[in-house]
SEPANU-835941 format. One record per residue (C-alpha): residue in one letter; x, z, y. Coordinates in steps of 0.25 Angstrom, whole numbers, plus 5000, padded with zeros to 4 digits. Each point is the difference from the previous one (the first is absolute). Last residue first. Layout:
! residues N
aXZY...
! end
This chain:
! residues 337
h490251644912p500250144993l500250125009a501350065005h499950145005a500950025012q501250055006v500549915010g501349915002a499349875004e501249924998e499849994984a498649955003k500449895009k500149894990l498850054993p499149995012v499550145003r498550024998v499350135005k499050104995v499850135009p500250144995e499350075007t498650015006i499549965014a499350065012g500650144997r500450015015e501550014996v499849884990f499449915011n501150035009k501049964990l499349874998r500149975014l501550035001s500249914988l499249895006s500850015013r501349994992t499649884992v499449994986e499549874997q498549984999g499549944987a498950104997t499250055012v500250125009l498950105005p499149944989l498650065000g499550124992h499550095011s500750134999v501249974990s500349875008i500649904990i501449944999d499749864995e500949964988a501449954997l500650035014i501349925002m501450064999n501349955007p499850095012t500150144993l498950094995e500550144995d499350085011v498749954995k500250044986v500349894990l499249944988r500849874996i499749864995e501249914999d499849865005g500249864995v501149905003e499049895004s500749865000a498949934992l499050055010a500849945012e500249874993k498549994997l499750045014a500949895005a499349904992v498750045006v500649985014e500449874996p498649964995d499450055014y498850084996w498549984999d500249874994g499950054985r499350134999r500350014985q501550015004i499750135008e499250054988q501249984991y500950075010a499150125001e499950014984s501650005000a500050115011n499150094993i498550025003k499550135006a499249935011e501050045010l500949914993l499149885004k500050055014d501550005001f500049864995d499049965010l500850065011a501349944995l499449864999k499450005014l501450065006v500849884994r499049905005a500050075014g501550005000l500049854997p499149985012i498849914997a500249865003q500749994986g498750004993r498850025009k499650015014n498749955005d499450135005h499150124995p501050115000l499850044989g499849944987s500049864995g501149905004n500649974986f501250105002r499050115002k500050085014e499950154999q501350025006y499849905011a499950105012i501150084994i501049885000e499549965014a500350145005v501450004994p500349875007e499650065013l500950124998r501149975010p499250085011i498950094995r498649965004v499949914988i500050134991l498650055005d499349875000h500549964986g499650144994i498649975005q500049874994a500450054987q499050125001a498849915002q499749984985l500050154998m499050035011l499149894995l500150064986e499650135005e498849945007p499549934987k500250134992l501250014991a500050004985v500950114994g501449944994q500750145002y500949955011v498949925007k499150135000v501350085005l500149905011t498550025004e500250155000e501249995009p499149935011v500549865004t500549995015i501450054996c499949894989g500649905010v501450064997q499949954986s500949895000l501050085009m501150024989a499749874994a500149935013i501350085002e500649944987t499549865004q500750015013w501350064994a500049874991n500649925012e500349884990i499350024987k500949994988l498849984991a500550114990t500450095011a498749985007l499350034987q500850134997l499750055015v498549974998l500050084988r500550125007r499249985012v498750004992r500250144995a500250055014a498949935005r499050054990g500450145003f499849965014a498549984998t499750124991p500850095009n499249975013v500350095012l501350064994s500449874995l499949955015i501250095003d500949964989t499649855003l500550025014v501350074996q500249884990i499749905012s501150075008g501049994989s499649854998l500349985014t501350075000q500449944987e499649854999l499749975014l501250075006e500949974989k499749855002e500250015015a501450074997k500349894990v499749885010l500850075011r501250034991y500049854995q500049955014e501250105003i500749944989g499749855004a500450035014a501450054995l500149884991a499749905012k501050085009a501149994989l499749854998v500149975015e501350085000p500649934988p499749865007c499149914992p500549874996k499049974994t498650035005l499250135001f498550014998r499550155002f498850084995i499649904989n498649984995g500649924988e498849905000n499749985014v501350045007a500949944990e499149874999m500049985015a501650025001t500249904989q499149905007q500750025013d501449964995a501150124999n500549974987g501350085000t499150124997l500050155002m498650054997i499550155002r499050074993v499550155002s499550064987a498650075001p499349894992a501050014988q499649914989q499149905008k500950005012v501349984991q499349894993a499849935014l501450035003f500549934987q499149885003v500649995014g501450014995d500049894990m499550024985
! end
């Protein structure tokens, strides 16, 4: 391949790289191809004085630092802020945000398998996919969780939550693509579903296609069927889902390492653990925290407060990924899978 083709490949394989072209072929066509296909930062011609080359390299390094700094801001600082937001919202509506926590993990697996560019947007969309549920009463969400039929007015509230979530998130700068993913999270690949518009197939944002499959897969698991049966049901639904995303789901399920189930006291919880069952209020019998939520520092503190008030009983059942089980370092009763 020539230099332009090489730089185009570099752009595809390492989008954050800063590309500089030094060439003895200084014609206009070569320069246009380098800019358009290789997306180069600097175009230098031979012979190139050392001081010009040094200045170009220094500028390239600085550009790379700026790109990485912005990427870290978006992927880490923003993601951390969103995590705080979801922790707070989980206090208001634990059922909805327990689902968001479960779905986020699957979305990350699918995004990795699909090599999605700007995967952080899809991850944050998963984390905030249920934010519209703050308008839905907790009792209604518990009915959905338990598979109980909804009243017509409850169904309308539930159907509106994705658009409400979009309208809330779109106000945050730089999260417009996230808001669009949330708006289309119930849209089927064949064009049916919400919102009612003409978008179908590849016109639906890829993040929304991933989130739709993850949400539906989680809902099937809530119906107490296993992952294999849930995948078969996804296949039976045919053109509801993007075939590439379904293939990524199959790959993700095949690579699952499994979990170890443990009973632990609340003060033994560590961040690598995932709640294996709902934590139910002793007084009113409703879930205070739903299964599938990852243990965070704020969740641990919240559960400790519940224990001190006698609102929940110990121990709690958790799942620890097998590859992390040895790192957990807790004394617990191991249970069968």
